[in-house]
C-alpha positions in Angstrom: 0.0 0.0 0.0 1.4 3.4 -0.9 0.2 7.0 -0.8 -0.6 7.2 -4.5 -3.0 4.3 -4.1 -4.7 6.1 -1.3 -5.0 9.2 -3.4 -6.6 7.2 -6.2 -9.2 5.8 -3.8 -10.1 9.2 -2.6 -10.5 10.6 -6.1 -12.6 7.7 -7.3 -14.9 8.0 -4.3 -15.2 11.8 -4.9 -15.9 11.5 -8.6 -17.9 8.3 -8.5 -16.1 7.5 -11.7 -12.8 5.8 -12.6 -12.6 7.9 -15.8 -13.0 11.3 -14.1 -10.7 10.2 -11.2 -8.0 9.3 -13.7 -8.4 12.7 -15.4 -8.0 14.5 -12.1 -4.9 12.4 -11.3 -3.4 12.9 -14.8 -3.0 9.1 -15.4 -4.7 6.7 -17.7 -7.8 4.9 -16.5 -6.2 1.5 -16.9 -3.2 2.6 -14.7 -5.5 3.9 -12.0 -7.8 0.8 -12.1 -4.7 -1.5 -11.9 -3.5 0.3 -8.8 -6.8 0.1 -7.0 -7.3 -3.5 -8.0 -3.8 -4.3 -6.6 -4.8 -2.5 -3.3 -8.0 -4.5 -3.1 -6.0 -7.7 -3.5 -3.7 -6.6 -0.7 -6.5 -5.8 1.6 -8.6 -8.8 0.6 -11.6 -6.5 0.3 -13.4 -4.9 -2.5 -13.5 -1.1 -2.1 -15.8 -0.2 -5.0 -18.7 -1.8 -6.7 -18.4 -1.1 -10.4 -21.2 -1.0 -13.0 -21.6 0.3 -16.5 -23.2 3.4 -15.2 -21.7 4.2 -11.8 -19.2 3.4 -9.2 -19.9 3.3 -5.5 -18.0 2.4 -2.3 -18.6 -0.9 -0.5 -19.0 -1.0 3.3 -15.3 -1.8 3.5 -14.6 1.0 1.1 -16.4 3.5 3.2 -14.4 2.4 6.3 -11.2 2.6 4.3 -12.0 5.9 2.7 -12.2 7.8 6.0 -8.7 6.8 6.9 -7.4 7.3 3.4 -8.6 10.9 3.4 -6.8 11.6 6.6 -3.6 10.0 5.3 -3.7 12.0 2.1 -4.4 15.2 4.0 -1.6 14.6 6.5 0.8 14.0 3.6 -0.3 17.2 1.9 0.0 19.2 5.2 3.5 17.8 5.7 4.6 18.8 2.2 3.1 22.3 2.6 4.8 22.8 5.9 8.1 21.8 4.5 7.6 24.2 1.6 6.5 27.0 4.0 9.8 26.7 5.8 11.5 27.8 2.7 8.9 30.5 1.9 7.2 28.6 -0.9 3.4 28.0 -1.3 2.6 24.6 -2.6 -0.4 22.3 -2.7 -3.8 22.4 -4.4 -6.2 25.2 -3.5 -9.8 23.9 -3.5 -11.8 26.8 -4.7 -15.6 27.0 -5.0 -17.3 29.6 -7.0 -20.9 30.5 -7.8 -21.5 30.7 -11.6 -22.7 34.3 -11.3 -19.7 35.7 -9.4 -19.0 39.3 -10.5 -17.5 41.1 -7.5 -14.0 40.1 -8.8 -12.8 38.5 -12.0 -12.3 34.9 -11.0 -9.9 34.1 -14.0 -7.9 37.2 -13.1 -7.6 36.2 -9.5 -6.5 32.7 -10.3 -4.0 34.0 -12.9 -2.5 36.4 -10.4 -2.4 33.6 -7.8 -0.5 31.2 -10.1 1.9 34.0 -11.1 2.7 34.6 -7.4 2.8 30.9 -6.5 3.8 28.8 -9.5 4.2 25.7 -7.4 0.5 25.8 -6.3 -2.4 24.4 -8.3 -6.1 25.4 -8.2 -9.0 22.9 -8.2 -12.1 24.8 -9.2 -15.6 23.7 -8.3 -18.8 25.6 -9.4 -22.0 25.3 -7.5 -24.7 27.2 -5.6 -23.8 29.1 -2.4 -25.5 26.7 0.0 -23.5 23.7 -1.3 -20.3 25.6 -1.5 -20.6 26.9 2.1 -21.4 23.4 3.3 -18.2 22.1 1.6 -16.1 24.8 3.3 -17.6 23.8 6.7 -16.8 20.1 6.0 -13.3 20.9 4.9 -13.9 19.8 1.3 -13.2 23.3 0.0 -10.6 25.8 1.2 -12.2 29.0 -0.1 -15.6 29.8 -1.7 -17.0 32.9 -3.4 -20.7 33.2 -2.5 -23.7 35.4 -3.2 -26.3 35.9 -0.5 -29.4 37.9 -0.1 -29.1 41.1 1.9 -29.1 40.7 5.7 -27.9 37.0 5.3 -24.3 36.0 6.0 -22.4 32.7 5.6 -22.9 30.5 8.6 -20.2 28.5 10.4 -17.3 29.9 8.4 -15.2 33.0 8.4 -16.1 35.5 5.7 -15.9 39.1 4.4 -17.9 41.0 1.9 -16.6 41.5 -1.6 -19.4 43.7 -3.0 -23.1 44.1 -3.4 -25.6 44.8 -6.3 -29.3 45.1 -6.8 -30.8 42.4 -9.0 -32.6 43.5 -12.2 -35.5 41.9 -14.0 -34.8 40.1 -17.3 -37.6 40.4 -19.8 -38.1 39.5 -23.5 -37.4 42.3 -26.0 -41.2 42.4 -26.8 -42.3 42.6 -23.2 -44.4 45.5 -22.1 -41.7 46.6 -19.7 -38.7 46.2 -22.0 -38.7 49.9 -22.8 -38.8 51.1 -19.1 -35.7 52.4 -17.4 -37.0 51.2 -14.0 -39.9 49.3 -12.4 -41.0 48.3 -8.9 -41.9 44.9 -7.6 -45.6 45.9 -7.7 -45.2 46.3 -11.5 -44.2 42.6 -11.7 -47.1 41.2 -9.6 -49.0 39.7 -12.5 -46.0 38.2 -14.3 -44.9 34.6 -14.7 -41.4 34.0 -13.2 -38.6 31.6 -13.9 -36.4 31.2 -10.8 -34.0 28.9 -9.0 -35.6 25.9 -7.2 -37.7 26.4 -4.1 -35.8 26.0 -1.0 -32.5 27.1 -2.4 -30.8 30.3 -1.4 -30.8 31.6 -5.0 -34.6 31.5 -4.8 -34.6 33.1 -1.4 -33.5 36.5 -2.7 -36.6 37.0 -4.8 -38.9 35.3 -2.3 -37.8 37.5 0.5 -38.1 40.7 -1.5 -41.7 39.9 -2.6 -42.7 38.8 0.9 -41.4 42.0 2.4 -43.5 44.0 -0.1 -46.5 41.7 0.7 -46.8 40.7 -3.0 -47.4 37.2 -4.2 -45.9 36.0 -7.5 -46.2 33.0 -9.8 -43.0 31.0 -10.3 -44.0 28.6 -13.0 -40.4 27.5 -14.0 -37.5 26.4 -11.8 -33.9 25.7 -12.9 -30.5 25.6 -11.4 -28.9 27.3 -14.3 -29.0 31.1 -15.0 -28.5 30.3 -18.7 -31.6 28.2 -18.7 -33.6 30.8 -16.9 -32.5 33.4 -19.5 -33.4 31.0 -22.2 -37.0 30.8 -20.9 -37.0 34.6 -20.7 -35.9 34.9 -24.3 -38.6 32.6 -25.5 -41.2 34.8 -23.9 -42.2 32.2 -21.3 -41.3 34.1 -18.1 -39.3 36.9 -16.6 -36.5 36.5 -14.0 -34.7 38.4 -11.3 -30.9 38.0 -11.9 -27.7 39.9 -11.3 -27.1 42.5 -14.0 -23.7 41.0 -15.0 -25.3 37.7 -15.7 -27.7 39.2 -18.3 -24.9 41.3 -19.8 -22.6 38.3 -20.3 -25.3 36.0 -21.7 -25.8 35.3 -25.4 -29.6 35.7 -25.2 -31.6 38.8 -26.2 -33.1 39.3 -22.8 -33.4 42.9 -21.7 -32.4 44.0 -18.2 -34.7 46.5 -16.4 -33.8 48.0 -13.0 -36.1 47.2 -10.1 -36.1 50.1 -7.7 -37.1 48.1 -4.6 -35.7 44.8 -5.9 -33.5 42.4 -3.8 -29.9 43.1 -3.2 -27.3 40.4 -3.5 -24.2 40.5 -1.4 -21.1 38.6 -2.5 -18.7 37.1 0.0 -15.5 35.2 0.2 -15.7 32.5 2.8 -13.2 30.1 4.4 -12.7 28.0 7.5 -10.3 29.9 9.7 -9.9 27.2 12.3 -6.7 25.9 10.6 -6.4 27.6 7.2 -3.9 26.0 4.8 -1.0 28.1 3.6 -2.4 27.9 0.1 -5.7 29.3 1.2 -4.1 32.2 3.1 -2.0 33.0 0.1 -5.0 33.0 -2.2 -6.9 35.4 0.2 -4.0 37.8 0.0 -4.0 37.7 -3.8 -7.8 38.2 -3.8 -7.4 41.2 -1.6 -4.9 42.8 -4.0 -7.1 42.2 -7.0 -10.2 43.5 -5.2 -8.3 46.6 -4.1 -8.6 45.8 -0.4 -5.8 46.4 2.0 -5.0 44.8 5.3 -4.1 41.4 6.5 -6.2 38.6 5.1 -5.8 36.5 8.2 -7.9 38.7 10.4 -11.1 39.5 8.5 -14.6 39.9 9.8 -16.1 36.6 10.7 -19.8 36.0 10.1 -22.0 33.5 12.0 -25.6 34.4 11.2 -28.1 32.4 9.3 -27.1 31.7 5.7 -29.5 32.1 2.8 -27.7 32.7 -0.4 -27.7 32.9 -4.1 -26.6 30.8 -6.9 
């Protein structure tokens, strides 16, 4: 048994796929499969159940996986500590980002980070704020860029605000409101909406704003993708509340109209400050420089209120 085999087990369990795990590890699938099969023979236990459609861990695999993760993390920590002694930043930053992040240019931040720390890598995950915040709390992500409704903050993680913006309403070009410079929520009361799924924090932004104005609305379409929401808008099926940058960057012909009393989205960077890895601390420093913020990134404001966020 060696460390590389343990890494392969962790990646296969995470990806639920030998193919994707091999891609992540930069090896061929046959080489990865061979190593895991050799480990299973050594242990005398099957770690994974393989089928044509999926891969899942066995009971023995689940038990083994917990210790494999700790071993891999300990090895990574040892490598990073040794590098830190010589002033280098090494390791893989696990970064989570919402697809509608706009407070900073994510590609620019990653580029600057790699320029400053060429021995470090970035593993990028895209998802909604709830899932990303949970991953930071579990230790599966080092840093996450989130978007939350106003008066909500990330819960159980350290965080600081990156920026805020008022959502706009996306309407079809032929819509009765497409020529208006600004509307109010009351003007949208009789419209059909497309929005993020009920119960998600992306949906909570619009729901909270309409509830505060004591206005009900008809959400007939739900989707996890802003692109799909805008597609529904472009086809004249609904309207949608979205961040202005999302509409501007889309390839649809949806028109953005300001909403005077619409919901405000606040964007945050969040991380677990109980034992931040050197690679995370270094990334936060670069993020500060790109965002034009001074100060020491190791001592930001920490938030612990209820989380209800965007996508």
